[in-house]
C-alpha positions as CSV (number, residue, x, y, z in Angstrom):
1,X,17.4,10.8,-63.7
2,X,18.7,8.0,-65.6
3,X,18.5,7.7,-69.4
4,X,17.3,5.0,-71.2
5,X,16.7,4.1,-74.8
6,X,14.9,7.1,-75.9
7,X,15.2,9.6,-73.0
8,X,14.2,9.5,-69.5
9,X,10.6,8.2,-68.3
10,X,9.9,11.7,-67.2
11,X,10.9,13.3,-70.2
12,X,8.6,11.2,-72.2
13,X,5.8,10.6,-69.7
14,X,6.7,7.2,-70.7
15,X,5.0,4.0,-68.7
16,X,6.7,0.7,-68.8
17,X,4.7,-2.0,-70.5
18,X,5.0,-5.7,-70.9
19,X,5.7,-6.1,-74.7
20,X,6.3,-9.6,-75.2
21,X,7.7,-12.9,-73.8
22,X,11.2,-13.2,-75.2
23,X,11.5,-16.5,-76.5
24,X,14.9,-16.2,-77.4
25,X,16.3,-15.4,-73.8
26,X,13.8,-17.6,-71.8
27,X,15.5,-20.7,-70.6
28,X,15.7,-23.3,-67.9
29,X,17.2,-22.3,-64.5
30,X,20.8,-24.1,-64.5
31,X,20.0,-27.5,-62.5
32,X,16.3,-27.4,-62.3
33,X,14.0,-29.6,-64.4
34,X,11.2,-27.4,-64.0
35,X,12.0,-23.6,-63.3
36,X,12.7,-21.5,-66.2
37,X,13.7,-17.6,-66.2
38,X,10.9,-16.3,-68.2
39,X,12.1,-12.9,-69.9
40,X,9.1,-10.3,-70.5
41,X,10.3,-7.6,-72.7
42,X,9.2,-4.2,-71.2
43,X,8.9,-1.2,-73.7
44,X,11.9,0.5,-72.1
45,X,14.9,0.3,-69.8
46,X,13.3,1.7,-66.6
47,X,15.1,3.9,-64.3
48,X,16.6,2.5,-60.9
49,X,13.6,3.7,-58.8
50,X,11.2,2.1,-60.9
51,X,12.8,-1.0,-60.6
52,X,12.8,-0.6,-56.5
53,X,9.3,0.1,-56.5
54,X,8.6,-3.2,-58.8
55,X,10.7,-5.1,-56.5
56,X,8.6,-4.1,-53.4
57,X,5.3,-4.1,-54.9
58,X,6.1,-7.9,-56.3
59,X,7.0,-9.0,-52.8
60,X,3.9,-7.7,-51.5
61,X,1.8,-10.0,-53.3
62,X,3.8,-12.9,-51.3
63,X,4.0,-15.2,-54.3
64,X,6.3,-18.1,-53.9
65,X,7.8,-17.2,-57.5
66,X,10.6,-14.6,-57.8
67,X,10.4,-11.8,-60.3
68,X,12.8,-9.0,-61.1
69,X,13.7,-6.4,-63.4
70,X,17.1,-6.9,-65.8
71,X,17.6,-4.1,-68.0
72,X,14.7,-3.8,-70.4
73,X,13.1,-7.1,-69.0
74,X,11.1,-8.4,-66.1
75,X,12.5,-11.8,-65.4
76,X,10.2,-14.3,-63.9
77,X,11.5,-17.5,-62.1
78,X,8.6,-20.1,-62.8
79,X,7.5,-23.4,-64.2
80,X,6.3,-22.7,-67.6
81,X,2.9,-24.0,-67.0
82,X,2.2,-21.4,-64.4
83,X,3.2,-18.2,-66.4
84,X,-0.1,-18.0,-68.2
85,X,-2.2,-19.4,-65.4
86,X,-1.2,-17.6,-62.6
87,X,1.7,-15.2,-63.0
88,X,1.2,-13.1,-66.2
89,X,-1.9,-11.2,-65.0
90,X,0.1,-10.5,-61.6
91,X,3.0,-9.1,-63.5
92,X,0.8,-6.8,-65.5
93,X,-1.0,-5.7,-62.5
94,X,2.3,-4.9,-60.7
95,X,3.6,-3.1,-63.6
96,X,0.7,-0.8,-63.7
97,X,0.9,-0.3,-60.0
98,X,4.6,0.4,-60.3
99,X,3.9,2.9,-63.3
100,X,1.5,4.9,-61.0
101,X,3.9,5.0,-57.8
102,X,6.6,5.9,-60.2
103,X,4.6,9.1,-61.6
104,X,4.0,10.0,-58.1
105,X,7.7,9.6,-57.0
106,X,8.8,11.5,-60.3
107,X,6.4,14.4,-59.2
108,X,7.7,14.6,-55.6
109,X,11.2,14.6,-56.9
110,X,10.4,17.2,-59.5
111,X,8.8,19.4,-56.8
112,X,11.7,19.2,-54.6
113,X,14.2,20.0,-57.5
114,X,12.2,23.0,-57.8
115,X,12.2,24.1,-54.3
116,X,16.1,23.6,-54.1
117,X,16.5,25.6,-57.2
118,X,14.2,28.4,-55.7
119,X,16.4,28.2,-52.4
120,X,19.6,28.5,-54.6
121,X,18.4,31.5,-56.6
122,X,17.2,33.4,-53.5
123,X,20.6,32.8,-52.1
124,X,22.4,34.3,-55.2
125,X,20.0,37.2,-55.1
126,X,20.7,37.9,-51.4
127,X,24.8,37.6,-52.4
128,X,24.2,40.0,-55.4
129,X,22.5,42.6,-53.2
130,X,25.0,42.4,-50.9
131,X,27.8,42.7,-53.6
132,X,26.2,45.7,-55.4
133,X,25.6,47.8,-52.2
134,X,29.5,47.6,-51.4
135,X,31.7,50.8,-52.6
136,X,35.0,49.7,-53.6
137,X,37.3,52.5,-54.4
């Protein structure tokens, strides 16, 4: 699990939230008169799998605007006048869906890790049993 600012998402049971629009980072796309890189600050720096799920979910909406995760930000590529009217509600929805999908992913990973640890313990116990049954002079 990848660490973020205050521990891992699994450790804290933390869900990502959009905290605010970062007006200092938001800027026009180079060479465009209308498209901006709109930076929405997240409540933390999400792990790679959260980012992957976000991308997949955003693409599933088939919107004509791109959005991606850059560190602790969701970056929307859009005209400013479309942010409030169209895309912000979609971003909030996708963040919520991503949180739910990530929880399921994290639970599956935790279960798989526990299973691997159990198998390793069984293997070690079998080795110890054989080792203790041997009579070395």
